[in-house]
C-alpha positions, 0 to 999 in steps of 0.5 A: 858588837851590840847585843841585848840583855835583861838586867835587874837593878834595885834602886832607891830614889827620892821623889821631888816631894821627899826632897822638898820635905827633907829641906823644909825639915832642917830649917828653923821657923824663922828661915821657914817664913822666908822660904814660904815668902820665896815660894809665894813670889816664885809660884803665883798659884800659892797664896797665904790664907791670912791675906785678905782681898778687897771686894774690888779685886775679887770682882775684877778677878771674876770679870777677867775669869768670865771673859776668859771663859767666854773666849774659849769654845767647849770641847770633849775632854773624855780623851784627856787623863785629867780630873778637874775635881782634884784641883778644885776643892768643893769644901774650900773655905769661902773667901769672905770667911778669911777676911778679918775686919775688926778695926775702925778709922778711930783706932790709933795706928803706931809704927815702930821707928827704925833707929839709924846710927853711924857705923864704926868706919863713919866715925873714923872718917868724920875724925879724918876730916879734922886733920890737915892732909893733902889729897894723896894722904887722905886717899891713903888714910881712907884706904887704911880705914877701909881695911880695918875690921869690925874690932878696929884692927888692921889685919892687912899687910902694909906691903900689900896695901902699897901694891893696892894703892899703886894698882887701884888708885895709881898712887906710888907710896912707900911702907914708911908713908903708910905707917906715918898715916897709920900713926895718925889714925891710931890717935883717933877715938876710940883708943886702940883703933888701927892697931895691928896686934893685941899687944899694940892695941893695949899699949896705945890705950895705956900710953894715952892714959900715961899723961897722969904719970901713974906708976901702975900704968907705967908698970903695965906698959913695961910688962906689955912691951917687954914681957907680953908672951909671959903675960899671956901665958900667965907666967907671973913668977917670971915677970916678978923676978925679971921686973923686980917687983912685988906680987901686989905691984903686979896685981895693980898693974894687971888691974889697969890692963884689965880695964882696957878694951881688947876690941875697940871697934866693937864699942861703936859697931855693936850698936849698928849690928843686927840683933839676932833673936832666937825664935823657938820652934817648940814651947813646953809649958808646965800646967800643974805638973803636966807638961804641954807641948805646942808648936810655934805658929810659924811652923804651921802657916795657912796656905791655900791655892790661888782662887784665880789660878784654879778659875783659870785652870777650869776655864782652860780645861773647858776650852783648850783647843789651840796650841797656845791654850794647851801650853797655858793649860799645862803651865797653870797645871804645873804651878798648881801641882807645885803649890799642892806639893809645897802645902803637903810638905808644910803639913808633913813638916808640922806633923813630923816636928810635933811627933819628934818633939813629943817623943823627946819631951816624954823621954826627958819628962823629969828634966822638963819638969824640974830643969835639973841637969842631973835628971837628964837621961842619956839620949841619942838619935837612935832612941827617938828614931825607934820611938817615932818609927822614923829614920835617924837622918830625919831625927837629925834634921829635926834636931838641927838648929831648932830651939825649944822654950821651956820654963827654965829657958830656951835651949838648942834641941841638939843639946839634949842629945848626949852619950851615956856613961856608967857610974860605979854603981852601974847607973847610966848617966848623961855626959851632960850631967858630968859637964855640969859637975865639972862646971860647978867644980871650976866655979867654986875653985880657988882662982889662985890655985886652980884645979888641974885636970888630974885633980878634977879626975879625982873629984869625979871619981870620989863622986862615982864617975870613973873617967880618964883624965883625957876625957876630963880634958875633952869635956873641959875643952868642949865647955870652952874652959882653959887649962889651970895655968890660964885660969890662975889669978893673983 
């Protein structure tokens, strides 16, 4: 049975403009540049102010706009809820003031060359051409090289490769034949390629060096071949006892092992990989004891509405009579609205970034002056949110993947946020300060007798930091530092 009733609901919805702002806040400057380029490609009503237009293009565009204006008849627009002044800015900067021409034909123009280098797999394929292989063996070898990762390891199962060759190449082969071809590839340079494990990779390199009949190399081969697990866990006493050698002999053998390359593929492929540069979003300068903050210019690009689209909008608003003309008018209006929203979102993003970073700089003023980690105050997202009167989620988006350039280096903004811990004297310190003390202690330790977590806990308690051993272990793991046994050296 159908019935009618009144109901009240309290809903909170984000407008498209707010969603756009939230998405722009969480991306760094280098990604913002790509996002702006994408928006300009998708929305022709949006232009970059820095782009100059030729006089011929301007005159041609004016002629087209004039022809469109003459084609349409005037009509009474009193009934439409549309104000043309909202879309046409009388104070818009003239186009001639946006053009920069400070070059001459005599200036020397230099272009940055792009280096073209061969990849890791190309080097292996070139070596494959020197081997006498039949067609089937060449296809199998090419398949093996194609399955090597960037480090030079063959991670794919041999049986799975047999099935792949049968289904994709119609080649019936066996596991033994693939292993035979694999042994040929393992003879290629750099030494160690084609290995299926770290142990095999190191042994391939050592056996190639064994031609000199070096005693230390033979001992290193024996250790890796028979006692690899003990070696990785640094159970040196067990190795000395089982092999029947002295500690000096083991030390010399380990020295030979440390000369090897655990990732032979990287020695070639790293030259072809793209360099990932960090582009700071903020820059802090120390001007005679006074900190100054500036935004990266990429955070505040100069965007404007396309003049041709505003001209077309004016022309269609004065003469929209047929259905096609009204559809064209609505399309242009929608594109201009979208462009205005995007420009406003970029400006709000710039303001939010500057306000948030200013609050962080003032909060950590002593640290940015000295660069001393012990001056870093405990700071959480809520502290900054209360200062700038913004939501915690907004501060989190600003701090995410943003970098700040300081006189002491470039740091991830999120690294300045840390929990607080109270010392014995009641002073609150940052957990980052404790991690700095841990790092200093581990760098100064005796590598033959590294400090255990229990000993580190005692050292921190002597300095006034009363924390538990499990907390020390957690901080050590966050610093990517192994346990004492794995840090031991002979």
